[in-house]
C-alpha positions as CSV (number, residue, x, y, z in Angstrom):
1,X,1.4,20.8,5.2
2,X,3.0,24.0,6.6
3,X,6.2,23.1,4.8
4,X,4.5,23.1,1.5
5,X,3.1,26.7,1.7
6,X,5.6,29.5,1.8
7,X,3.1,31.8,3.7
8,X,2.6,29.1,6.4
9,X,6.2,28.1,7.1
10,X,6.6,30.4,10.2
11,X,3.6,28.7,11.9
12,X,5.3,26.6,14.5
13,X,2.2,25.9,16.7
14,X,-0.1,23.5,14.7
15,X,-2.9,24.2,17.1
16,X,-3.3,27.5,15.2
17,X,-4.5,25.6,12.1
18,X,-8.2,24.8,12.1
19,X,-9.4,21.9,9.9
20,X,-13.0,21.4,8.8
21,X,-13.9,18.2,6.9
22,X,-15.8,18.9,3.7
23,X,-17.9,16.4,1.7
24,X,-16.5,14.4,-1.2
25,X,-17.1,11.2,-3.0
26,X,-13.7,9.8,-3.5
27,X,-11.4,12.4,-2.0
28,X,-10.8,13.5,1.6
29,X,-11.3,17.3,1.5
30,X,-10.6,19.8,4.3
31,X,-10.8,23.5,4.7
32,X,-7.8,24.7,6.6
33,X,-7.6,28.1,8.3
34,X,-4.3,29.3,9.6
35,X,-5.2,31.6,12.5
36,X,-1.6,32.6,13.2
37,X,-0.8,36.3,13.1
38,X,2.3,35.5,11.0
39,X,0.2,34.6,8.0
40,X,-0.9,37.9,6.3
41,X,-1.2,36.9,2.6
42,X,-4.3,35.8,0.7
43,X,-3.9,32.2,1.6
44,X,-4.9,32.1,5.3
45,X,-7.6,29.7,4.2
46,X,-6.9,26.8,1.8
47,X,-8.4,23.6,0.7
48,X,-6.5,20.4,1.3
49,X,-7.5,17.5,-1.0
50,X,-6.2,14.0,-0.4
51,X,-7.0,11.9,-3.4
52,X,-8.9,8.6,-3.1
53,X,-8.2,5.6,-5.2
54,X,-10.1,5.5,-8.5
55,X,-8.3,2.9,-10.5
56,X,-8.6,3.5,-14.3
57,X,-11.3,6.2,-14.0
58,X,-9.1,9.3,-13.7
59,X,-5.8,10.1,-15.4
60,X,-4.3,11.9,-12.4
61,X,-1.5,13.6,-14.4
62,X,-3.9,15.0,-17.0
63,X,-6.4,16.1,-14.3
64,X,-3.6,17.9,-12.5
65,X,-2.5,19.7,-15.7
66,X,-6.1,20.7,-16.4
67,X,-6.7,21.9,-12.8
68,X,-3.6,24.1,-12.9
69,X,-4.4,25.5,-16.3
70,X,-7.9,26.5,-15.3
71,X,-6.6,28.1,-12.1
72,X,-3.9,30.0,-14.0
73,X,-6.5,31.4,-16.3
74,X,-8.8,32.5,-13.5
75,X,-11.4,29.9,-14.2
76,X,-11.0,28.0,-10.9
77,X,-8.9,27.9,-7.7
78,X,-5.1,27.9,-8.1
79,X,-3.0,24.9,-7.1
80,X,-0.7,26.1,-4.3
81,X,1.1,22.9,-3.7
82,X,1.0,19.3,-5.1
83,X,2.1,15.9,-4.2
84,X,1.2,12.6,-6.0
85,X,-1.6,11.8,-3.6
86,X,-2.6,15.3,-2.4
87,X,-3.1,18.9,-3.5
88,X,-3.4,22.2,-1.6
89,X,-5.8,24.6,-3.4
90,X,-6.7,28.3,-3.2
91,X,-9.9,28.7,-1.2
92,X,-12.5,30.8,-3.1
93,X,-15.0,32.5,-0.8
């Protein structure tokens, strides 16, 4: 995870990252807080979403494009990093 966020790359001690499991129906969702003093940008806290399997119900590519577009327009959290089965999102307080 730290390799996927530019602001977190200097965090070498993973014990400085606090994870809290959030609720979700099909996804595993976590709030991650980087407590390292090396992270000073706006993304000390992020949401990590690991997608569940929902065969045929969701077009993952289309959902990702819509998610990114809404975030870019300020209508939702921004996508900070993405892999086929996971996404790291901006945390909105």
